[in-house]
C-alpha positions as CSV (number, residue, x, y, z in Angstrom):
1,M,98.8,78.0,111.3
2,T,97.9,81.6,112.1
3,R,96.6,84.5,110.0
4,G,99.5,86.8,109.2
5,E,102.2,84.1,109.2
6,I,104.6,83.7,106.3
7,W,105.0,80.0,105.2
8,L,106.9,78.3,102.5
9,A,104.6,76.9,99.8
10,Q,105.1,74.7,96.8
11,L,103.2,76.5,94.0
12,E,104.2,74.1,91.2
13,P,102.7,73.3,88.8
14,R,102.0,76.8,87.7
15,F,100.0,78.0,84.7
16,G,100.5,81.1,82.6
17,A,101.2,84.2,84.7
18,E,100.8,82.5,88.1
19,P,103.8,82.6,90.4
20,G,105.3,79.1,90.8
21,K,108.2,77.3,92.5
22,L,108.8,77.0,96.2
23,R,108.2,80.4,97.6
24,P,107.1,82.3,100.8
25,V,103.4,83.1,101.0
26,A,101.4,85.2,103.5
27,V,98.4,83.5,105.1
28,V,95.5,85.9,104.8
29,Q,92.5,83.6,105.5
30,S,90.4,84.3,108.6
31,Q,91.5,82.6,111.7
32,M,88.0,81.1,112.1
33,L,88.4,79.3,108.8
34,I,91.9,78.2,109.6
35,D,90.8,76.8,113.0
36,S,87.8,75.0,111.3
37,G,90.2,72.5,109.6
38,Y,89.3,73.7,106.1
39,K,91.4,71.9,103.6
40,T,92.5,75.0,101.7
41,T,94.1,78.3,102.7
42,L,93.9,81.8,101.2
43,I,97.4,83.1,100.6
44,V,99.3,85.9,98.9
45,P,102.6,84.9,97.3
46,L,105.7,86.9,97.9
47,T,108.5,87.8,95.5
48,T,111.9,89.3,95.9
49,Q,111.6,91.1,92.6
50,L,110.6,94.5,94.1
51,I,108.6,97.2,92.3
52,A,108.4,100.5,94.1
53,G,105.0,102.3,94.3
54,A,102.9,99.4,93.1
55,E,100.3,99.4,95.9
56,P,97.6,98.1,96.0
57,L,98.9,95.3,93.7
58,R,102.0,94.9,95.8
59,V,102.7,95.4,99.5
60,R,106.3,95.6,100.8
61,I,107.3,93.1,103.4
62,K,110.4,93.8,105.5
63,P,112.8,90.9,106.4
64,K,112.0,89.3,109.7
65,A,112.9,86.0,111.4
66,K,113.5,83.4,108.7
67,L,112.3,85.7,105.9
68,K,115.8,86.9,105.0
69,M,115.0,89.3,102.1
70,E,112.8,92.2,101.5
71,S,109.8,91.1,99.5
72,D,106.6,92.3,97.8
73,A,103.3,90.6,98.5
74,L,101.6,90.0,95.2
75,V,98.1,91.0,96.1
76,G,96.8,90.6,92.6
77,Q,97.8,86.9,92.9
78,L,95.6,86.1,95.9
79,R,94.6,82.5,95.7
80,A,93.4,79.5,97.7
81,I,95.9,76.6,97.9
82,D,95.5,73.1,99.3
83,N,97.0,73.0,102.8
84,R,99.4,70.2,101.6
85,R,101.2,72.9,99.5
86,L,102.3,74.6,102.8
87,V,105.6,72.8,103.4
88,R,107.3,74.8,106.1
89,G,106.5,77.5,108.5
90,P,106.0,79.8,110.0
91,L,109.1,81.6,108.6
92,A,107.9,84.9,110.1
93,I,104.8,86.7,111.4
94,L,103.7,90.0,109.7
95,E,103.6,93.1,111.9
96,D,100.1,94.4,112.6
97,S,100.7,97.5,110.5
98,T,101.9,95.4,107.5
99,L,98.9,93.0,107.9
100,R,96.5,96.0,107.9
101,R,98.2,97.4,104.7
102,L,97.8,93.9,103.1
103,D,94.2,93.8,104.2
104,D,93.5,97.3,102.7
105,A,95.2,96.3,99.5
106,I,93.1,93.1,99.2
107,R,89.9,95.1,99.7
108,Q,91.0,97.6,97.0
109,V,91.9,94.8,94.5
110,L,88.6,93.0,95.2
111,D,86.7,96.3,95.2
112,V,85.2,95.5,98.6
113,D,84.3,98.2,101.1
114,E,85.4,98.0,104.7
């Protein structure tokens, strides 16, 4: 697994307003932590229910490779999941410019300075 990849993850069971079901997620965890064999991974779920102008809570992801539909990354739903929830991938790899926009949005949502 590599930072910036899109994987399919099983997010059930869900609670309340959490996104659930089998859905694509963007891997946003540092490569150092991924390579360490840590048992969880920080992800941002994707949705095809698009909302224009919703940054920083959403970042638009263009279709690429096996990610067939335009999607929004749900930055406000950043979470750690057990690696066993990652069932297939990578479906696609985010372009550098998209990953930078996602990183910026995460910093804004978490109120963390660069």
